[in-house]
C-alpha positions as CSV (number, residue, x, y, z in Angstrom):
1,M,42.6,61.6,95.5
2,N,46.2,61.3,96.9
3,S,46.0,60.6,100.8
4,R,49.6,61.1,101.6
5,P,50.1,62.9,104.5
6,H,52.2,66.2,104.9
7,V,52.0,67.0,100.9
8,T,53.9,70.5,100.9
9,L,53.4,73.9,99.0
10,E,56.3,72.7,96.3
11,E,54.3,69.4,95.6
12,V,51.3,71.5,94.8
13,A,53.3,74.0,92.3
14,Q,54.9,71.5,90.5
15,V,51.7,69.4,89.8
16,A,50.5,72.6,88.7
17,S,53.0,73.7,86.5
18,V,53.8,77.0,88.4
19,S,56.3,78.6,90.5
20,L,56.3,78.6,94.2
21,A,55.6,82.1,94.8
22,T,52.1,81.8,92.3
23,A,51.1,78.4,94.2
24,S,51.5,80.7,97.5
25,R,49.6,84.0,96.0
26,V,46.6,81.3,95.2
27,L,46.2,79.3,98.5
28,N,47.0,82.8,100.2
29,G,44.8,85.1,98.4
30,T,47.4,87.8,98.5
31,T,47.4,89.2,95.3
32,N,45.6,88.6,91.4
33,V,46.6,86.0,89.8
34,R,46.0,84.7,86.0
35,E,42.2,83.1,86.3
36,D,44.0,80.1,84.2
37,L,47.0,79.8,87.2
38,R,44.6,79.9,89.7
39,E,42.5,77.2,88.7
40,R,45.2,74.8,87.8
41,V,46.8,75.5,91.2
42,L,43.4,75.0,93.5
43,S,42.7,71.6,91.1
44,A,46.4,70.8,92.3
45,A,45.8,71.3,95.8
46,T,42.1,69.5,95.9
47,N,43.9,66.4,93.9
48,L,46.5,66.3,96.5
49,D,44.7,67.1,99.2
50,Y,46.8,69.7,100.3
51,T,46.1,71.5,103.8
52,P,48.6,73.9,106.0
53,N,50.3,71.9,108.4
54,V,47.7,71.4,111.3
55,H,50.0,70.7,114.3
56,A,52.0,74.1,113.4
57,Q,48.4,76.0,112.8
58,A,47.5,74.9,116.8
59,L,50.9,75.7,118.2
60,A,50.4,79.3,116.4
61,G,47.0,79.6,117.7
62,S,47.6,79.0,121.5
63,S,50.1,81.6,121.2
64,R,51.4,84.3,119.2
65,R,54.7,84.5,121.0
66,T,56.3,82.7,117.4
67,V,59.0,84.4,115.4
68,G,59.8,83.2,112.2
69,V,63.4,83.5,111.2
70,I,64.3,82.4,107.5
71,C,67.8,82.7,106.2
72,H,70.0,81.2,103.2
73,D,72.5,79.0,104.8
74,I,72.8,78.5,108.3
75,S,76.2,76.1,107.8
76,D,77.5,80.0,106.5
77,P,79.3,81.3,109.6
78,Y,77.7,84.7,108.8
79,F,74.1,83.3,108.8
80,A,75.2,81.1,112.3
81,A,76.6,84.1,113.8
82,V,73.7,86.2,113.0
83,A,71.2,83.7,114.0
84,R,73.1,83.3,117.6
85,G,72.1,87.4,117.9
86,V,68.4,86.7,116.9
87,L,68.0,84.1,119.5
88,R,69.4,86.1,122.3
89,E,67.2,88.6,121.8
90,A,64.3,86.2,121.2
91,D,65.3,84.5,124.7
92,R,65.5,87.7,126.4
93,N,61.6,88.5,125.4
94,G,60.3,84.6,125.9
95,L,59.8,83.9,122.5
96,L,59.6,80.4,120.5
97,V,61.9,80.8,116.9
98,M,61.6,78.6,114.6
99,L,64.4,78.6,111.9
100,A,64.1,77.8,108.0
101,N,67.1,77.2,105.6
102,T,66.4,78.3,101.9
103,F,69.4,76.8,100.5
104,R,69.9,80.8,98.4
105,D,66.4,79.6,96.6
106,P,64.4,83.0,96.3
107,D,61.2,80.9,95.9
108,R,61.6,78.8,98.5
109,E,62.1,82.0,101.1
110,L,58.7,83.0,99.6
111,A,57.4,80.0,100.3
112,Y,58.7,79.9,104.1
113,V,57.1,83.3,104.3
114,S,54.0,81.9,103.1
115,M,53.8,78.8,105.6
116,L,54.8,81.6,108.6
117,R,51.6,83.7,107.9
118,A,49.4,80.1,107.5
119,Q,51.0,79.4,111.2
120,R,50.4,83.3,112.1
121,A,53.9,83.7,113.7
122,S,53.8,87.0,115.6
123,A,57.1,88.2,113.7
124,I,59.1,87.2,110.5
125,L,62.7,87.9,110.0
126,L,64.6,87.7,106.8
127,V,68.2,86.9,107.2
128,G,70.4,87.4,104.0
129,S,71.0,89.4,101.5
130,G,68.1,90.9,99.6
131,Y,67.8,90.3,95.3
132,E,68.1,92.7,92.6
133,D,65.0,91.4,91.4
134,R,62.1,93.5,91.3
135,E,59.8,91.1,90.5
136,W,61.0,89.1,93.5
137,S,60.4,91.9,95.2
138,R,57.2,92.4,94.3
139,A,55.9,88.9,95.0
140,M,57.7,89.3,98.3
141,G,56.0,92.6,99.1
142,A,52.4,91.2,98.2
143,E,53.5,88.6,100.7
144,L,54.6,90.7,103.5
145,E,52.4,93.3,103.0
146,P,48.8,91.7,104.2
147,Y,50.9,90.0,106.6
148,R,51.5,93.2,108.8
149,R,48.1,94.8,108.2
150,G,47.1,91.9,109.8
151,G,49.5,92.7,112.9
152,G,52.4,90.7,111.7
153,Q,55.7,92.4,112.7
154,V,58.5,92.2,110.0
155,A,62.4,92.8,109.8
156,V,65.4,92.3,107.6
157,V,68.9,91.6,108.0
158,G,70.7,93.5,105.1
159,R,69.5,95.5,101.8
160,H,66.4,94.3,100.5
161,R,65.2,96.1,97.7
162,N,61.8,98.0,97.6
163,L,60.3,96.3,100.7
164,K,59.0,98.6,102.9
165,V,60.0,97.2,106.4
166,D,62.5,97.8,109.0
167,S,66.0,96.6,108.6
168,A,69.6,96.4,110.2
169,Q,72.3,96.6,107.6
170,P,75.8,96.2,107.4
171,D,77.4,98.9,106.1
172,N,79.0,96.7,103.4
173,K,79.6,99.9,100.9
174,A,81.9,101.5,103.3
175,G,83.4,98.6,104.8
176,A,84.7,97.7,101.1
177,K,85.8,101.1,100.3
178,A,87.4,101.3,103.8
179,L,89.2,98.3,102.6
180,A,90.1,99.4,99.3
181,A,92.2,102.1,100.6
182,A,94.0,100.0,103.3
183,L,95.1,97.6,100.4
184,V,96.1,100.4,98.4
185,K,98.1,101.9,101.0
186,Q,100.1,99.0,101.4
187,G,101.1,99.4,97.7
188,H,98.7,96.8,95.7
189,R,97.7,98.7,92.6
190,R,96.9,95.9,90.5
191,F,93.3,93.8,92.1
192,A,91.0,91.1,90.9
193,V,87.6,90.6,93.1
194,L,86.2,87.1,93.7
195,A,82.2,87.9,93.9
196,G,78.8,86.1,94.7
197,P,76.2,86.1,92.5
198,L,75.7,89.6,90.8
199,G,72.1,89.4,91.6
200,L,72.5,89.9,95.4
201,T,72.7,93.1,97.0
202,T,75.5,92.4,99.5
203,V,77.4,91.6,96.5
204,V,76.4,95.1,94.3
205,D,77.6,96.8,97.6
206,R,80.3,95.6,98.7
207,L,82.0,95.4,95.0
208,D,80.7,99.0,94.1
209,G,82.5,100.2,97.3
210,F,85.6,98.8,96.6
211,A,85.6,99.7,93.2
212,D,84.8,103.0,94.7
213,G,87.7,102.9,97.3
214,L,90.1,101.9,94.0
215,A,88.8,104.8,92.1
216,E,89.5,107.4,94.5
217,A,93.1,106.3,94.2
218,G,92.8,106.5,90.6
219,I,92.6,102.7,90.1
220,T,90.0,101.1,87.8
221,L,88.3,97.9,88.5
222,S,87.2,96.4,84.8
223,E,84.7,93.9,84.2
224,R,87.7,91.5,83.4
225,D,89.2,92.0,87.1
226,V,86.2,90.4,88.5
227,F,85.2,86.5,88.7
228,E,81.6,85.3,89.6
229,S,80.9,82.3,91.6
230,S,78.7,81.0,94.1
231,F,78.6,82.5,97.6
232,D,80.5,80.0,99.4
233,R,84.3,77.9,99.9
234,D,83.5,76.5,96.6
235,G,83.0,79.5,94.7
236,G,85.8,80.9,96.0
237,Y,88.2,77.7,95.2
238,A,86.5,78.2,91.7
239,A,86.9,81.9,90.9
240,A,90.6,81.6,92.2
241,G,90.8,78.8,89.2
242,E,89.3,81.2,86.6
243,L,91.9,83.8,87.9
244,L,94.6,81.6,87.7
245,A,93.9,80.1,84.1
246,A,93.3,83.7,82.6
247,K,96.9,84.6,84.0
248,H,95.3,87.5,85.9
249,K,98.1,90.0,87.3
250,A,96.8,90.9,90.7
251,T,98.9,91.3,93.6
252,C,95.8,91.4,95.7
253,V,92.7,89.3,95.3
254,F,89.1,90.7,97.2
255,A,86.8,87.5,97.9
256,V,83.4,89.6,98.9
257,T,83.1,86.6,101.8
258,D,85.9,85.5,104.2
259,L,84.2,81.7,103.1
260,M,85.2,82.5,99.8
261,A,88.6,84.0,100.6
262,A,89.4,80.8,102.4
263,G,88.7,78.7,99.4
264,A,90.7,81.3,97.0
265,M,93.6,80.5,99.3
266,T,93.6,76.9,98.8
267,A,93.5,77.1,95.2
268,F,96.2,79.3,95.5
269,R,98.1,77.0,97.4
270,E,97.3,74.0,95.4
271,A,98.6,75.9,92.5
272,G,102.2,76.5,94.1
273,R,101.2,80.3,95.0
274,S,102.0,81.2,98.5
275,V,99.8,84.0,100.3
276,P,101.3,87.0,100.8
277,G,104.0,86.1,99.1
278,D,103.0,85.8,95.3
279,V,99.6,87.0,96.3
280,S,97.5,88.7,98.9
281,V,94.1,87.8,100.1
282,A,91.6,89.9,101.5
283,G,88.3,88.8,102.7
284,F,84.6,90.6,104.1
285,D,82.8,89.6,107.6
286,D,85.2,88.3,110.2
287,I,83.4,85.1,110.8
288,P,85.8,82.7,113.3
289,L,87.8,81.0,111.0
290,A,89.4,84.2,109.6
291,R,91.7,84.5,112.5
292,D,92.5,80.6,112.6
293,L,93.2,80.4,108.7
294,A,96.9,80.4,108.2
295,P,98.2,82.7,107.4
296,A,95.3,84.6,109.1
297,L,92.9,86.8,106.8
298,T,92.8,90.2,106.4
299,T,88.9,91.2,106.2
300,V,86.2,93.4,107.5
301,A,85.0,92.9,110.6
302,L,80.9,93.2,111.4
303,P,79.3,92.7,114.4
304,L,77.5,89.9,113.3
305,E,75.3,88.7,116.5
306,K,74.5,92.5,116.9
307,L,73.0,92.7,113.5
308,G,70.5,90.0,114.6
309,E,69.6,91.6,117.6
310,Q,69.1,94.8,116.2
311,A,66.6,93.2,113.6
312,M,64.7,91.1,116.5
313,E,64.9,94.3,118.5
314,L,63.3,96.1,115.0
315,A,60.9,93.4,114.6
316,L,59.2,93.6,118.4
317,T,59.1,97.2,118.5
318,S,57.4,98.2,115.2
319,T,55.8,101.1,114.8
320,R,53.7,100.5,111.7
321,G,54.8,104.0,110.1
322,A,54.8,105.1,106.9
323,R,59.0,105.2,106.6
324,S,60.8,101.9,107.2
325,R,63.4,101.9,110.0
326,V,67.1,101.7,109.0
327,R,70.3,100.8,111.3
328,R,73.4,100.4,109.9
329,L,76.5,98.6,111.4
330,S,80.0,99.9,110.1
331,G,82.5,97.3,110.1
332,E,86.5,97.7,110.6
333,V,89.3,96.7,108.1
334,L,91.5,94.2,110.0
335,L,95.0,93.8,108.4
336,R,96.3,90.7,109.2
337,E,99.1,88.4,107.7
338,S,97.0,87.4,104.3
339,T,97.9,91.2,102.8
340,A,101.6,92.4,102.4
341,K,103.4,94.7,100.3
342,P,103.7,93.2,97.7
343,R,107.2,92.3,95.4
344,R,108.4,93.8,93.2
345,R,108.2,92.1,89.6
346,R,110.9,92.4,86.9
């Protein structure tokens, strides 16, 4: 038997050759699992001497005033600002916050929820985009429903497909639509979008909103105008490189996050393209970096800290009603120096 301390759920899943979600469901008894998979997980857990974190359980057992906050990437200023709002509201209510970073791994998100359930956290907050994946939604629902029935409280930031929980949602679609209208008003007619993974609800909503805004001006956004990459600065840089390689004729590029826009501006500068002289660039979120870029970034400003505060407040005032509560927070288009009237091309 392996007597190493701190055996993780991930190690159990690897030895059993199953996903984290399956291992979690077996060990927490949250839903039916095929008998052969169940036996593999239980055997692996026994051989590894797997037990939940005893110290964390003791802490949770002594006090149920603990909140678990699970976010995609705390190094991203978007999540840092939202987490700050969560922490403010938690502090006002005398709560201890445990912060977990998923590194944008949906299976890790499921595993963290399972861990927080075992530690008897009084509330769980999911901070970050949901996934356009029905299987993931079912697995997450299987984790959250028993937790809620047992008295746990849940809230999320963003749109999460098919999860019956309270949410604080930025109005991504309306914000992107308003941004498109403002850029068309500046004189742009040829656009490209630097998008994050299309399996994320945030990306889908911002892309759809932008396309709707262009459509109202008689402009069609085609698949050839969308360059998909990772949801960060490096993703924006890579997507802009693909746009340049494709010799796309866009006079304005919309990156679905400010971080992606920052990466894109670097790629354009390295390619000898001036912003906004040769190409305008717009982002979304209004993280502090947006104001400090040269030129300053046109974007949609979201009340990020307020999103975190609202999610925390929803968790603390859970009604356990049949219908989930949704609080939508709108954004504001901020036109800055990174976008301008396009030059006439001969």
